[in-house]
Residue frames as a rotation matrix with the C-alpha (Angstrom) as fourth column:
UNK 1
0.586 0.810 0.000 0.00
0.810 -0.586 0.000 0.00
0.000 0.000 -1.000 0.00
UNK 2
-0.577 -0.816 0.031 1.69
0.816 -0.576 0.047 3.12
-0.021 0.053 0.998 -1.16
UNK 3
0.530 0.683 -0.502 0.57
0.666 -0.702 -0.251 6.63
-0.524 -0.201 -0.828 -0.50
UNK 4
-0.150 -0.550 0.822 1.39
0.902 -0.416 -0.114 9.23
0.405 0.724 0.558 -3.04
UNK 5
0.082 0.081 -0.993 2.13
0.627 -0.779 -0.012 12.68
-0.775 -0.622 -0.114 -1.79
UNK 6
0.658 0.194 0.727 1.29
0.724 -0.429 -0.541 15.38
0.207 0.882 -0.423 -4.23
UNK 7
-0.416 -0.870 0.264 3.72
0.774 -0.491 -0.399 18.17
0.477 0.038 0.878 -4.77
UNK 8
0.022 0.506 0.862 1.09
-0.116 -0.855 0.505 20.61
0.993 -0.112 0.040 -3.54
UNK 9
0.931 0.360 -0.054 0.87
-0.007 0.166 0.986 18.98
0.364 -0.918 0.157 -0.11
UNK 10
0.352 -0.879 -0.321 4.67
0.933 0.358 0.043 18.63
0.077 -0.314 0.946 0.09
UNK 11
-0.457 -0.593 0.663 5.21
0.618 -0.748 -0.243 22.28
0.640 0.299 0.708 -0.64
UNK 12
0.663 0.711 0.233 2.96
0.298 -0.536 0.790 23.59
0.687 -0.455 -0.567 2.10
UNK 13
-0.297 -0.787 0.540 4.75
-0.260 -0.478 -0.839 25.79
0.919 -0.390 -0.063 4.51
UNK 14
-0.734 -0.042 -0.677 4.89
0.597 0.435 -0.674 25.22
0.323 -0.900 -0.294 8.23
UNK 15
-0.901 0.419 -0.115 2.75
-0.324 -0.824 -0.466 28.30
-0.289 -0.382 0.878 8.63
UNK 16
-0.288 0.820 -0.494 0.00
-0.814 0.063 0.578 26.77
0.505 0.568 0.649 6.46
UNK 17
-0.349 0.110 -0.931 0.16
0.247 0.969 0.022 23.45
0.904 -0.222 -0.366 8.34
UNK 18
-0.905 -0.002 -0.425 -0.17
0.419 -0.172 -0.892 25.22
-0.071 -0.985 0.156 11.70
UNK 19
-0.713 0.681 -0.164 -3.05
-0.690 -0.724 -0.005 27.29
-0.121 0.110 0.987 10.32
UNK 20
-0.173 0.648 -0.742 -4.86
-0.512 0.584 0.630 24.15
0.841 0.489 0.231 9.09
UNK 21
-0.561 -0.114 -0.820 -4.19
0.521 0.720 -0.457 22.40
0.643 -0.684 -0.345 12.40
UNK 22
-0.968 0.211 -0.135 -5.58
-0.036 -0.650 -0.759 25.37
-0.248 -0.730 0.637 14.30
UNK 23
-0.412 0.857 -0.310 -8.76
-0.882 -0.289 0.373 25.25
0.230 0.426 0.875 12.19
UNK 24
-0.176 0.314 -0.933 -9.15
-0.107 0.936 0.335 21.51
0.979 0.159 -0.131 12.68
UNK 25
-0.788 -0.157 -0.595 -8.67
0.547 0.263 -0.795 21.74
0.282 -0.952 -0.121 16.46
UNK 26
-0.859 0.510 -0.043 -11.16
-0.451 -0.794 -0.408 24.61
-0.242 -0.331 0.912 16.63
UNK 27
-0.189 0.802 -0.567 -13.71
-0.764 0.242 0.598 22.59
0.617 0.546 0.567 14.66
UNK 28
-0.356 -0.016 -0.934 -13.14
0.293 0.948 -0.128 19.56
0.887 -0.319 -0.333 16.88
UNK 29
-0.958 -0.018 -0.287 -13.62
0.281 -0.269 -0.921 21.61
-0.061 -0.963 0.263 20.07
UNK 30
-0.608 0.785 -0.118 -16.86
-0.792 -0.611 0.014 23.14
-0.061 0.102 0.993 18.73
UNK 31
-0.096 0.569 -0.817 -18.18
-0.469 0.698 0.541 19.71
0.878 0.435 0.199 17.80
UNK 32
-0.603 -0.186 -0.775 -17.31
0.507 0.662 -0.553 18.30
0.616 -0.726 -0.305 21.23
UNK 33
-0.955 0.291 -0.065 -19.07
-0.146 -0.648 -0.747 21.22
-0.260 -0.704 0.661 22.94
UNK 34
-0.316 0.878 -0.361 -22.16
-0.899 -0.155 0.409 20.68
0.303 0.453 0.838 20.78
UNK 35
-0.185 0.198 -0.963 -22.14
-0.002 0.979 0.202 16.98
0.983 0.040 -0.181 21.65
UNK 36
-0.865 -0.171 -0.472 -21.80
0.456 0.125 -0.881 17.73
0.209 -0.977 -0.030 25.38
UNK 37
-0.770 0.638 -0.001 -24.71
-0.608 -0.734 -0.302 20.19
-0.194 -0.232 0.953 25.18
UNK 38
-0.114 0.751 -0.650 -26.89
-0.711 0.395 0.582 17.61
0.694 0.529 0.489 23.45
UNK 39
-0.393 -0.095 -0.915 -26.04
0.366 0.896 -0.250 14.97
0.844 -0.433 -0.318 26.06
UNK 40
-0.980 0.017 -0.196 -26.80
0.175 -0.382 -0.907 17.38
-0.090 -0.924 0.372 28.92
UNK 41
-0.512 0.851 -0.115 -30.16
-0.853 -0.489 0.181 18.32
0.098 0.191 0.977 27.38
UNK 42
-0.065 0.464 -0.884 -31.06
-0.295 0.837 0.461 14.65
0.953 0.290 0.082 27.11
UNK 43
-0.612 -0.229 -0.757 -30.07
0.583 0.518 -0.627 13.95
0.535 -0.825 -0.183 30.72
UNK 44
-0.965 0.264 0.000 -31.85
-0.206 -0.755 -0.623 17.08
-0.165 -0.601 0.782 32.00
UNK 45
-0.287 0.905 -0.313 -35.05
-0.807 -0.052 0.588 16.04
0.516 0.422 0.746 30.24
UNK 46
-0.087 0.196 -0.977 -34.92
0.192 0.965 0.177 12.63
0.978 -0.172 -0.121 31.86
UNK 47
-0.821 -0.270 -0.503 -34.23
0.533 -0.045 -0.845 14.12
0.206 -0.962 0.180 35.29
UNK 48
-0.809 0.577 0.109 -37.08
-0.587 -0.802 -0.110 16.61
0.024 -0.153 0.988 34.91
UNK 49
-0.020 0.818 -0.574 -39.50
-0.536 0.476 0.697 13.83
0.844 0.322 0.429 34.05
UNK 50
-0.271 -0.158 -0.949 -38.29
0.556 0.780 -0.288 11.77
0.786 -0.606 -0.124 37.01
UNK 51
-0.987 -0.104 -0.125 -38.63
0.162 -0.587 -0.793 14.76
0.009 -0.803 0.596 39.36
UNK 52
-0.490 0.872 0.012 -42.19
-0.806 -0.458 0.375 15.39
0.332 0.174 0.927 38.14
UNK 53
0.088 0.511 -0.855 -43.11
-0.095 0.859 0.503 11.76
0.992 0.037 0.124 38.78
UNK 54
-0.583 -0.347 -0.734 -41.63
0.675 0.296 -0.676 11.90
0.452 -0.890 0.062 42.30
UNK 55
-0.948 0.287 0.141 -43.53
-0.319 -0.862 -0.393 15.12
0.009 -0.417 0.909 42.96
UNK 56
-0.137 0.943 -0.302 -46.75
-0.708 0.119 0.696 13.45
0.692 0.309 0.652 41.86
UNK 57
-0.027 0.054 -0.998 -46.06
0.403 0.915 0.039 10.48
0.915 -0.401 -0.046 44.10
UNK 58
-0.887 -0.347 -0.305 -45.33
0.420 -0.331 -0.845 12.82
0.192 -0.878 0.439 47.02
UNK 59
-0.692 0.696 0.189 -48.57
-0.688 -0.716 0.119 14.68
0.219 -0.047 0.975 46.46
UNK 60
0.132 0.752 -0.645 -50.57
-0.368 0.642 0.673 11.45
0.920 0.148 0.362 46.37
UNK 61
-0.331 -0.339 -0.881 -48.83
0.641 0.605 -0.473 10.28
0.693 -0.721 0.017 49.55
UNK 62
-0.995 -0.040 0.092 -49.63
-0.027 -0.774 -0.633 13.59
0.096 -0.632 0.769 51.24
UNK 63
-0.276 0.961 -0.016 -53.32
-0.839 -0.233 0.491 13.35
0.468 0.149 0.871 50.29
UNK 64
0.101 0.268 -0.958 -53.34
0.078 0.958 0.276 9.72
0.992 -0.103 0.076 51.44
UNK 65
-0.781 -0.438 -0.445 -51.98
0.481 0.031 -0.876 10.80
0.397 -0.899 0.186 54.80
UNK 66
-0.789 0.554 0.264 -54.87
-0.609 -0.762 -0.221 13.26
0.079 -0.336 0.939 55.20
UNK 67
0.128 0.866 -0.483 -57.38
-0.639 0.445 0.628 10.53
0.758 0.228 0.611 54.41
UNK 68
-0.194 -0.274 -0.942 -55.68
0.449 0.829 -0.333 8.24
0.872 -0.488 -0.038 56.91
UNK 69
-0.984 -0.172 -0.055 -55.87
0.134 -0.489 -0.862 10.93
0.122 -0.855 0.504 59.59
UNK 70
-0.420 0.903 0.090 -59.54
-0.863 -0.428 0.270 11.55
0.282 0.036 0.959 58.77
UNK 71
0.180 0.457 -0.871 -60.21
-0.182 0.886 0.427 7.83
0.967 0.082 0.242 59.05
UNK 72
-0.633 -0.469 -0.616 -58.46
0.522 0.329 -0.787 7.78
0.572 -0.819 0.037 62.42
UNK 73
-0.916 0.343 0.209 -60.65
-0.401 -0.752 -0.523 10.64
-0.022 -0.562 0.827 63.66
UNK 74
-0.043 0.952 -0.304 -63.79
-0.847 0.127 0.516 8.93
0.530 0.280 0.800 62.35
UNK 75
-0.113 -0.084 -0.990 -62.70
0.212 0.971 -0.106 5.73
0.971 -0.222 -0.092 64.05
UNK 76
-0.945 -0.235 -0.228 -62.41
0.276 -0.196 -0.941 7.54
0.177 -0.952 0.250 67.36
UNK 77
-0.585 0.804 0.111 -65.85
-0.809 -0.588 -0.003 9.06
0.063 -0.092 0.994 66.81
UNK 78
0.089 0.617 -0.782 -67.24
-0.469 0.719 0.513 5.59
0.879 0.321 0.353 66.11
UNK 79
-0.468 -0.329 -0.820 -65.80
0.508 0.660 -0.554 4.45
0.723 -0.676 -0.142 69.43
UNK 80
0.438 0.780 -0.446 -67.90
0.842 -0.182 0.508 7.11
0.315 -0.598 -0.737 71.16
UNK 81
-0.458 -0.624 -0.632 -65.44
0.753 -0.651 0.097 10.00
-0.473 -0.431 0.768 71.45
UNK 82
0.548 0.637 -0.542 -66.93
0.291 -0.753 -0.590 13.45
-0.784 0.165 -0.598 70.83
UNK 83
0.753 -0.180 0.633 -66.08
0.648 0.034 -0.761 14.71
0.116 0.983 0.142 67.29
UNK 84
0.774 -0.481 0.412 -64.10
-0.378 -0.872 -0.310 17.79
0.509 0.084 -0.857 68.35
UNK 85
0.511 -0.586 0.628 -62.15
-0.664 0.194 0.722 15.75
-0.545 -0.786 -0.290 70.89
UNK 86
0.638 -0.250 0.728 -61.40
0.457 0.884 -0.096 13.03
-0.620 0.394 0.679 68.33
UNK 87
0.750 -0.366 0.551 -59.96
0.430 -0.363 -0.827 15.56
0.502 0.857 -0.115 65.85
UNK 88
0.683 -0.520 0.513 -58.03
-0.693 -0.683 0.230 17.24
0.230 -0.512 -0.827 68.65
UNK 89
0.574 -0.465 0.674 -56.49
-0.208 0.714 0.669 13.90
-0.792 -0.524 0.313 69.66
UNK 90
0.660 -0.314 0.683 -55.47
0.730 0.481 -0.485 13.19
-0.176 0.819 0.546 66.05
UNK 91
0.769 -0.365 0.524 -53.97
-0.013 -0.829 -0.559 16.70
0.639 0.423 -0.643 65.70
UNK 92
0.648 -0.538 0.539 -51.99
-0.729 -0.231 0.645 16.32
-0.223 -0.810 -0.542 68.93
UNK 93
0.573 -0.427 0.699 -50.62
0.259 0.904 0.340 12.96
-0.777 -0.013 0.629 67.79
UNK 94
0.704 -0.301 0.643 -49.56
0.653 -0.080 -0.753 14.49
0.278 0.950 0.140 64.44
UNK 95
0.721 -0.436 0.538 -47.86
-0.416 -0.894 -0.168 17.44
0.554 -0.103 -0.826 66.16
UNK 96
0.623 -0.519 0.585 -46.05
-0.475 0.344 0.810 15.09
-0.622 -0.783 -0.032 68.56
UNK 97
0.613 -0.381 0.692 -44.80
0.655 0.735 -0.175 13.11
-0.442 0.561 0.700 65.56
UNK 98
0.717 -0.337 0.610 -43.57
0.296 -0.646 -0.704 16.33
0.631 0.685 -0.363 63.93
UNK 99
0.741 -0.433 0.513 -41.83
-0.667 -0.561 0.490 17.32
0.076 -0.705 -0.705 67.18
UNK 100
0.608 -0.510 0.609 -40.03
0.027 0.780 0.626 13.96
-0.794 -0.364 0.487 67.39
UNK 101
0.615 -0.368 0.697 -38.85
0.788 0.259 -0.559 14.27
0.025 0.893 0.449 63.78
UNK 102
0.744 -0.334 0.579 -37.56
-0.146 -0.926 -0.347 17.81
0.652 0.174 -0.738 64.37
UNK 103
0.699 -0.488 0.522 -35.69
-0.625 -0.064 0.778 16.72
-0.346 -0.871 -0.350 67.49
UNK 104
0.561 -0.499 0.660 -34.06
0.469 0.849 0.243 13.83
-0.682 0.173 0.711 65.63
UNK 105
0.670 -0.285 0.685 -33.08
0.612 -0.311 -0.728 16.18
0.420 0.907 -0.035 62.82
UNK 106
0.786 -0.378 0.490 -31.46
-0.499 -0.855 0.141 18.58
0.366 -0.355 -0.860 65.27
UNK 107
0.595 -0.549 0.588 -29.38
-0.409 0.423 0.809 15.75
-0.692 -0.721 0.027 66.77
UNK 108
0.931 -0.204 0.302 -28.07
0.360 0.635 -0.683 14.52
-0.052 0.745 0.665 63.41
UNK 109
0.420 -0.806 0.418 -25.15
0.316 -0.302 -0.900 16.97
0.851 0.510 0.127 63.16
UNK 110
0.851 -0.121 0.511 -24.51
-0.498 -0.496 0.711 17.66
0.168 -0.860 -0.482 66.85
UNK 111
0.493 -0.736 0.464 -20.87
-0.349 0.321 0.880 17.01
-0.797 -0.596 -0.099 67.63
UNK 112
0.327 -0.389 0.861 -19.96
0.775 0.632 -0.008 16.17
-0.542 0.670 0.508 64.07
UNK 113
-0.334 -0.484 -0.809 -17.67
-0.114 -0.831 0.544 18.48
-0.936 0.274 0.223 62.07
UNK 114
0.733 0.648 0.204 -18.94
0.178 0.107 -0.978 19.40
-0.656 0.754 -0.037 58.64
């Protein structure tokens, strides 16, 4: 396999070779940047869709929690507890749960350097 070198390509000056190399490198860098942008757009679209699905699941879980609390209050009423007292008991239990979670969260980083 022989490669013929034309006289035109042999007679190019070093200046012309450097100029051509500079153009090729510039083109390569632009193409790589365009490829990276396209890949990031694709990943961002997938992450946005995933975040929307998690948000929907969180909303459904939140609504489900309200129905569960309402059922708990209705259960207390069915046991003979006055309606206002049943809802007050459920609210106090929820606030106690929130207090416990806050206290645990405050203890997570106590004594640990960040």
